[in-house]
C-alpha positions in Angstrom: -14.6 45.5 26.3 -12.1 44.5 28.8 -9.5 41.9 27.9 -6.7 40.7 29.8 -3.3 40.7 28.3 -0.3 38.9 29.6 3.0 40.5 29.4 5.3 37.6 28.5 8.9 37.8 27.6 10.2 37.1 24.2 12.0 34.1 25.5 8.9 32.6 27.1 7.0 33.2 23.9 9.9 31.6 21.8 10.0 28.5 24.2 6.4 28.1 23.8 6.5 28.3 20.0 9.4 25.7 20.0 7.4 23.5 22.3 4.5 23.8 20.0 6.4 23.0 17.0 8.0 20.1 18.7 4.6 18.6 19.6 3.4 19.1 16.1 6.4 17.3 14.4 5.8 14.4 16.7 2.3 14.3 15.9 3.1 14.4 12.4 5.6 11.7 12.6 3.0 9.4 14.4 0.2 10.0 12.0 2.7 9.4 8.9 3.7 6.0 10.6 0.1 4.9 11.1 -0.7 5.7 7.4 2.3 4.0 6.1 1.5 0.8 8.2 -2.0 0.7 6.8 -0.9 1.2 3.2 2.0 -1.4 3.8 -0.7 -4.1 5.0 -2.7 -3.5 1.9 0.5 -3.7 -0.3 1.4 -7.2 1.4 -2.1 -8.3 0.7 -2.1 -7.3 -2.9 1.6 -8.8 -3.3 0.3 -11.8 -1.8 -2.3 -12.3 -4.4 -0.1 -11.5 -7.3 2.5 -14.0 -5.9 -0.1 -16.6 -5.6 -1.0 -16.0 -9.3 2.4 -16.2 -10.4 3.0 -19.5 -8.6 -0.1 -21.1 -10.1 0.9 -19.8 -13.5 4.1 -21.8 -13.1 2.3 -24.9 -12.2 0.0 -24.4 -15.3 3.1 -24.0 -17.3 4.4 -27.3 -16.0 1.3 -29.0 -16.8 1.3 -27.4 -20.3 4.7 -28.8 -20.8 3.4 -32.3 -19.7 0.5 -31.9 -22.1 2.9 -31.4 -24.9 5.0 -34.4 -23.9 1.9 -36.6 -23.7 0.6 -35.4 -27.1 4.0 -36.3 -28.6 4.4 -39.8 -26.8 1.1 -41.0 -27.4 -2.3 -39.9 -28.9 -4.8 -41.2 -26.6 -7.2 -39.4 -24.2 -4.9 -38.8 -21.2 -3.9 -35.5 -22.8 -7.3 -34.1 -22.9 -7.7 -34.4 -19.0 -4.2 -32.8 -18.4 -5.2 -30.1 -20.9 -8.6 -29.5 -18.9 -6.7 -29.2 -15.6 -4.0 -26.8 -17.4 -6.9 -24.5 -18.6 -8.3 -24.4 -15.1 -5.1 -23.6 -13.4 -4.6 -20.9 -16.0 -8.0 -19.4 -15.4 -7.2 -19.5 -11.6 -3.8 -17.9 -12.3 -5.2 -15.1 -14.3 -8.1 -14.4 -11.9 -5.5 -14.1 -8.9 -3.2 -11.8 -10.8 -6.1 -9.7 -11.9 -7.5 -9.3 -8.5 -4.0 -8.7 -7.0 -3.2 -5.9 -9.7 -6.6 -4.2 -9.1 -5.9 -3.9 -5.4 -2.3 -2.9 -6.0 -3.6 0.1 -8.3 -5.8 1.4 -5.5 -2.9 1.6 -3.1 -2.1 5.2 -1.7 1.6 5.1 -1.0 1.7 8.8 0.1 0.4 9.8 3.5 -2.1 12.1 2.4 -3.6 13.1 5.8 -0.1 13.8 7.1 0.8 16.0 4.0 -2.2 18.0 4.5 -2.0 18.6 8.4 1.7 19.5 7.8 0.5 22.1 5.3 -2.0 23.4 7.8 0.7 23.4 10.5 3.0 25.4 8.4 0.3 28.0 7.7 -0.4 28.3 11.3 3.1 28.7 12.3 3.5 31.5 9.6 0.4 33.2 11.1 2.0 32.9 14.7 5.3 34.5 13.5 3.4 37.5 12.0 
């Protein structure tokens, strides 16, 4: 079997290795940016749902206070309507918070693909040095 082997100087090989490492680092940084951006968007959506749930919960608390005032001021049927509205808002707030929390728990805040490819690149570089 006849193979062609180029005789390259050590400085040429070192320059090639440095160039390859530089390209790999740039690629890893770009991959990390993409992964972090995707997860940040998911985090923003989850935070928005939880924030909405908290706001609705505060309105429900305001209505509950109004119900207590109505109960103390007069014993009529107006409080019953306020209580029904308050219960509906509490249910909505709980649903929004639970949905947001579930999405929040599913977030992956570490760039797993970047970590994996970085490990592969380190292994490749070690093999090139040997």
